[in-house]
N, C-alpha and C positions, 0 to 999 in steps of 0.2 A: 502493499501499500504505500502512494506518494505520500509526503507530507505538506501540505499546503503552506505556503508564506502567510502570516496574521495577515487577516483581510476585512473587513467593516462588516459583510455580511455573504452570506451561504445561500445556495439555492436546493433543498434538500429532494431528490426523487426518490419515491418508490419505484420498484423496478415491474414488478408482475400486473401486468394490465394496465400499469401506467409507462411505461417505455417500449414495451414489447407485450403481443397478446402470448401469455406460457404460466403455465403455474409447476408447484413444486412436483406434482404427480406428472406433468408432461417430459419435465428435467429426469425423473427418476428411467422411466419407462425409456425414454432413448436411450440413456446410459446402459439399461438391461438389456435390451435389447441389442445391443454393440457387441455385447458378450453373450451372444447366443446364435446357435445354428438355427435357420430356416424353421425347422424342425422344431425343435425347442421352444422357440417366440410363440408357436401356437399352442404348446401344451402350457407353456407361462400364464402365456395369456388368459387362458381357458380358467387357472388359476385364480389369477388377481383379478379379474374383473366381478367377481361376486363382493371382494373386499371392499369396493368403490363404493356401496351404498354403505356400507359401515361409515367409512371415511366422510362421506357427503354430509349423513347424519351429524357425525361429529364435531365435523365443522361448523355444521350450525349450529352448536351446541358451545363451543368454544374453540375458537384457531388455534390460540397457544396449546391445548392440548392436542387439536391434531398435530400440529406441527409435531409435536415430541412424540407420539403414537406414530406419524411415518414416517419420519428418517430414519425409525428401527429398521424399514426395510435395508437401509444400507450394513445394516450388519456384517461381518465377515468380508465384505467387498476390500479388494487391496488398493489401497490409497495411491500407488503412484500409477497404476493401471487404472484408477476411474478420474483423476486429475488428469492423465495425458487424455479421455476421452472427453470430458470437459471442455478442452480446447476443441477437438474435431468437432464435436458439438453446436459451439459458437459460430465455426465459421458455415459447418453446412445445414444448422437448422434455425440459431437463433437471428444471426448476421441479418437474415431477409427479414423476419420481423418486426424489428424495428421501426417505427415509427416515424416516418422523416420526419414529422412537425417536431418529436422529440430531438433529433438530431439538430432541428436550424434551432430549438429553444433552450439547448443546451450551449450553441455556440455563442448565441447571445449574451447570456450570461459572463461566458468566458469572456467575451468583447469586454463587458461593461467591469471586468474585473473583480466577479462573484465567484467564489468557491465551490465547483459542484461537486455534490456527498451523494452518493447510492446508498439510499438508506433500505433496508431489506430483509426477510425472513426467511428469504433462501440463503443456500450454502455458499460460503464464499469462496469458493473455489469456481461454481459457477457464474457467480457476476463477476470476479475478476475481468475476465476478457472482455465482457459488456463495458466495464468500467475502465476498459484500457483503451478500448474501441470510440469510446465517445470521448476519451479524455478527460476521465474524472479527478478531482484532487484525490478525494478519498473512497472507502468502501465501508460501510457500517451494514455487518453482515457477520449471522451465525456460523461456529464452527464444530465439526463434527470429530468427538475426542478419539485420537489415535492408539491403539496400542497394538505392537509387534507388527508393527509395518500394514493394518487393516484396522477398517472403522468399527467401533465398536456399537453403532446405531445411534446413540447416546448425543446430546448438544452441549458443549462446554459452559454455555450459560443459557441465560433463559432465551425463547423464542423472542425474536425482534418483531412484536407482533402488538397493535394499541400501545398504552401506556409504555410500553417497553420501548417503543420507537421514541415515543417524545424523551425519555431517559436516557436513551444513546444521544440525541440530540442535544441536547442541554449538557451532556459531558463535552461532548464535541466542540461546544459554542464557549467555554468557559474554558477550554485549553486552548483553542485560539481566538480569544476576542472577539468571537461574532455578537453582533447585534440580532438579535433574533427577532426586534421587532422590523429589523430591515431586511430579515432574509423570508426567502420563499420555500415555500412546501408544496409539493406536486403529489398528488392520491387519486387514487379510484374506487374506493371498499370504504363503508364504514369502517372498519378496522384502521382504514390510516386518518381515523377523524381527530384523536387526540395530536398527532402529526401536524396536522393541519391549523388545527387552533393553536399551538404552540408559536406561529410565525403570526409577521404583520401581513404576511401577502401569500395567502395559502390560494392553492389554484384546483381545483374537483375538472379532472382529465378523464373523458368517457366515463364516468360518475355512474357509479349503482343508484335503483332509484332512491334510496335511504339520502344517500349522500348528496343529491341532486339537489335534493327538496332541502336539505341543510345549505346547501350553498345559495339556492334563489332566496332563500328567507335570511341569509346573513350576509346577503350581496359579493359574494365571490366570484369570480372569473371563474367561468366553463368553458374548457377546451374540450374540442371533438378532433381526436388524434384517428388519422386512418391509417 
């Protein structure tokens, strides 16, 4: 992670659904498929699909809990192998999904001397290639615990969801003397609400119904990125 110079304001971007169309489920399926033969992919998918109903229910109840449970799927996977595959995933799958408007918005912030920070519940090694491509100054993302060259399936910190995002932003702002009142935040879902509320310039991107209602009631900017 690169360390930015001390700057007055920052632009904090959620990743999934805000910068590109994807989710932590999509990332995992891509990585898992990359490790399997065509025949094994078929049988693996048959076993995995029934779990998605459980995951959807869990996500609707508690997104932090969903993240913790879902990341257990990485248990036993080789660290070096998966990190190498994540770079390939970015090149072949993720880069084409990044919204062109997001690239333009980030470039505008950079030209204004605003630090660009990606903040996400997705794993750090998946998001880092996105950050490098966009020229982000920093990435605030959870990490998977590693033991003997393999992932344990457990996070080293709390999932960066909801209030945890706000705490991470506040720590970053304190460390680099950032004015949150002059900063920006971009998010697409209700879980991004604490993040959006902690800055002076919140922006709802392709917002969910609940977030759109909040943005309209609060007079926030709303962007539709395609």
